[in-house]
C-alpha positions as CSV (number, residue, x, y, z in Angstrom):
1,M,70.3,72.0,102.4
2,T,72.2,74.8,101.1
3,G,71.8,76.9,97.7
4,P,69.2,79.8,96.7
5,L,66.3,79.9,98.3
6,V,64.6,82.4,96.0
7,D,65.0,82.8,92.1
8,P,68.2,85.2,91.4
9,E,65.5,87.9,89.7
10,A,63.4,88.1,93.3
11,V,66.6,90.4,94.6
12,P,68.6,93.6,93.6
13,S,70.8,93.0,90.6
14,W,73.6,93.7,93.2
15,L,73.3,91.2,95.3
16,Q,71.7,88.3,92.3
17,P,75.9,86.8,92.2
18,L,75.7,85.7,95.9
19,V,72.7,84.4,95.4
20,K,73.6,82.1,92.2
21,I,77.3,81.3,93.7
22,S,75.4,79.8,96.7
23,R,75.0,77.1,94.9
24,D,78.3,76.6,93.4
25,V,80.4,77.0,97.0
26,G,81.3,74.7,99.3
27,A,82.9,75.1,103.2
28,E,86.4,74.8,102.5
29,T,85.5,78.4,100.4
30,F,85.6,79.9,103.9
31,S,87.4,77.6,106.4
32,R,89.3,75.2,106.3
33,F,87.8,73.5,109.6
34,S,85.7,71.0,108.4
35,V,82.3,69.8,110.5
36,P,83.4,67.2,113.3
37,P,82.0,63.7,111.7
38,D,80.4,63.0,115.4
39,A,77.8,65.2,117.5
40,S,80.8,66.8,119.5
41,Y,79.4,70.5,118.1
42,R,76.3,72.6,118.9
43,P,74.6,73.8,115.5
44,A,74.1,77.7,115.2
45,S,73.1,79.9,112.4
46,V,73.8,83.5,111.8
47,L,71.7,86.3,109.7
48,M,73.9,88.2,106.5
49,L,71.4,90.5,106.4
50,F,71.7,93.2,103.3
51,G,69.4,96.0,102.3
52,E,69.9,99.4,100.7
53,G,70.5,102.3,102.9
54,P,71.1,106.6,102.5
55,E,74.7,104.9,101.0
56,G,73.8,102.5,99.2
57,P,73.7,98.6,99.7
58,D,74.5,97.7,103.6
59,V,74.8,95.2,105.7
60,L,73.6,94.8,109.5
61,L,76.2,93.9,112.3
62,Q,76.3,94.2,115.8
63,R,79.1,94.5,118.4
64,R,78.3,92.1,121.6
65,A,78.4,93.6,124.9
66,D,81.8,94.0,127.1
67,T,80.7,91.6,129.7
68,L,79.9,88.5,128.2
69,G,82.0,85.2,129.4
70,S,82.3,84.9,125.6
71,H,83.5,87.0,122.6
72,A,82.9,89.9,124.5
73,G,82.9,93.0,122.4
74,Q,83.9,91.5,119.1
75,V,81.6,92.3,116.2
76,A,79.3,89.7,114.5
77,F,76.1,89.2,111.8
78,P,73.2,88.8,114.5
79,G,72.9,84.7,115.5
80,G,73.4,81.9,117.9
81,G,72.2,78.8,119.0
82,A,69.6,76.9,117.5
83,E,66.6,76.1,119.7
84,P,63.9,73.1,119.6
85,G,61.4,74.7,118.4
86,D,63.6,76.4,115.3
87,D,61.8,75.6,111.7
88,G,66.0,74.8,110.9
89,P,68.8,77.0,110.2
90,V,66.6,79.5,108.7
91,G,64.2,80.1,111.4
92,T,66.6,80.2,114.1
93,A,69.1,82.8,112.2
94,L,65.6,85.1,112.1
95,R,64.4,84.1,115.8
96,E,68.2,85.1,117.0
97,A,68.4,88.6,114.8
98,E,64.7,89.7,116.2
99,E,66.1,89.1,120.1
100,E,69.6,90.7,119.3
101,T,68.6,93.7,117.1
102,G,64.9,94.1,117.0
103,V,64.6,93.5,113.2
104,E,61.4,92.8,112.4
105,P,61.3,89.0,110.3
106,S,58.1,89.8,108.5
107,G,60.7,92.5,106.7
108,V,63.4,89.8,105.8
109,L,63.4,87.7,103.2
110,P,66.0,85.1,103.4
111,V,67.6,84.3,99.9
112,A,70.4,81.5,99.9
113,I,72.0,79.1,102.7
114,F,75.9,78.9,102.9
115,P,77.5,75.9,104.3
116,E,77.5,75.0,107.7
117,L,80.8,75.8,109.1
118,F,82.6,74.9,112.5
119,V,84.3,77.4,114.8
120,P,86.8,75.3,117.2
121,V,87.1,78.2,119.5
122,S,83.3,78.1,120.5
123,G,82.4,74.6,119.2
124,F,79.1,75.9,117.1
125,A,78.6,74.5,113.4
126,V,77.5,77.7,112.1
127,T,74.9,78.1,109.0
128,P,75.3,81.6,107.5
129,V,71.5,82.3,106.2
130,L,71.9,85.1,103.4
131,A,68.5,87.5,103.3
132,Y,67.6,90.5,101.6
133,W,66.0,93.0,103.6
134,R,63.2,94.1,101.4
135,T,61.2,96.0,104.4
136,P,63.6,97.5,107.0
137,S,62.7,97.9,110.3
138,P,64.4,100.4,113.1
139,V,66.8,98.0,115.1
140,H,68.5,98.9,118.3
141,A,70.4,96.5,121.1
142,V,67.1,94.7,122.5
143,D,69.5,93.5,125.2
144,P,72.6,95.9,126.1
145,G,73.7,92.7,128.9
146,E,74.1,91.0,125.6
147,T,74.6,93.6,122.4
148,A,76.7,97.1,123.0
149,A,75.4,98.0,119.5
150,V,73.7,97.6,116.1
151,A,74.6,99.0,112.8
152,R,73.9,99.0,109.4
153,V,77.5,99.2,108.0
154,P,77.5,100.5,104.1
155,I,79.6,98.1,101.5
156,A,81.1,100.9,100.1
157,E,83.3,101.3,103.8
158,L,83.6,97.8,104.0
159,T,85.9,97.7,100.6
160,D,87.4,100.9,101.3
161,P,90.9,99.7,100.8
162,A,91.9,102.3,104.1
163,N,89.5,100.4,106.2
164,R,90.9,96.9,105.1
165,F,93.9,94.9,106.8
166,Q,95.2,91.5,108.0
167,V,95.8,90.9,111.6
168,K,97.3,88.3,113.5
169,R,97.8,86.7,116.9
170,E,102.0,86.0,117.7
171,G,101.9,82.7,119.1
172,F,98.8,81.4,117.4
173,G,100.0,81.0,113.7
174,W,96.6,82.6,112.5
175,K,96.1,85.7,110.2
176,G,92.8,86.8,109.4
177,P,91.3,89.6,107.6
178,A,89.9,92.9,109.3
179,F,88.2,95.6,108.7
180,D,87.8,99.2,110.8
181,V,84.9,100.7,109.8
182,G,82.3,102.9,111.7
183,G,83.7,102.5,114.7
184,L,83.8,98.7,114.5
185,F,86.5,97.0,114.8
186,V,85.6,93.7,113.0
187,W,87.8,90.4,113.3
188,G,88.0,86.3,113.4
189,F,85.0,84.1,112.5
190,T,82.9,87.0,111.0
191,G,85.5,89.1,109.7
192,G,86.6,85.9,107.0
193,L,83.3,85.4,106.2
194,L,82.6,88.7,105.2
195,A,85.6,89.2,103.2
196,M,85.1,85.8,101.4
197,T,81.3,87.3,101.4
198,L,82.5,90.6,99.5
199,S,84.7,88.9,97.5
200,L,81.8,86.4,96.1
201,G,79.5,89.2,96.0
202,G,82.0,90.8,93.4
203,W,82.1,93.9,95.7
204,E,86.2,93.6,96.7
205,R,88.3,96.5,95.6
206,E,92.2,95.7,95.5
207,W,93.5,96.6,99.2
208,D,97.2,96.0,100.9
209,H,97.2,91.7,102.0
210,G,100.4,92.7,103.0
211,D,99.4,94.8,106.4
212,V,99.8,92.5,108.5
213,R,99.1,94.1,112.3
214,D,99.3,92.5,115.6
215,L,95.5,92.0,117.1
216,D,96.1,93.4,120.1
217,V,97.9,96.4,119.3
218,A,95.1,97.4,116.5
219,L,92.2,96.6,118.7
220,A,94.3,99.1,121.5
221,E,94.8,101.7,118.9
222,H,91.0,101.4,117.5
223,Q,89.3,101.8,121.0
224,A,92.0,104.6,121.4
225,R,90.5,106.8,118.1
226,V,86.6,105.5,119.1
227,D,87.6,107.0,122.7
228,G,88.8,110.2,121.2
229,R,92.5,109.3,122.7
230,Q,96.1,109.8,120.8
231,V,97.4,107.4,118.8
232,P,100.8,106.6,119.8
233,E,102.9,107.3,116.4
234,K,104.6,104.4,115.1
235,E,108.4,104.4,115.0
């Protein structure tokens, strides 16, 4: 099942467009990859948790630990693989978010489910669960071995054209949206899902799609800024 889980009027006006449009979007809106027709994938969910902070609407993101065997250091929505006791995609998303960030599930209102999206590199079929943080709770990296940081990132910063560009990987024929905001470098599956969500929600501002950077170079420059090191000037 995809689409709204609540009446759009049950959420703030700034979130209503996303709830409404969830009934009309298909997987092709977000990705060019289709979920395999056989069972050669593992179901998973992510929690796209939107709240209202001091700087307006925001979204919860986390940075994975640098010591992980896969996706080390990458920024992602809280989430992970489904387990037998989960109550569907929503149950998986809430459980994983609590385990990773300490968010209190009772304060979270699931409002819509987006289509299942296949991630070839991991073999997961990921269901994004859109939610409203009606009663925010403190969050933190519950297990430093898995999560390095947790942050509420303002939508205004994500839509700032100065924080947006595209990245590419030489030899892979791949290019996708990226964000450099609040000490976080967002790209890959999360960057693509976030970019489309901003567009569907009506929040996107004009930005330079022609600003395409080499992923490894952009990551190195981002880390240098985070570490307070000087970034070499481009020739």
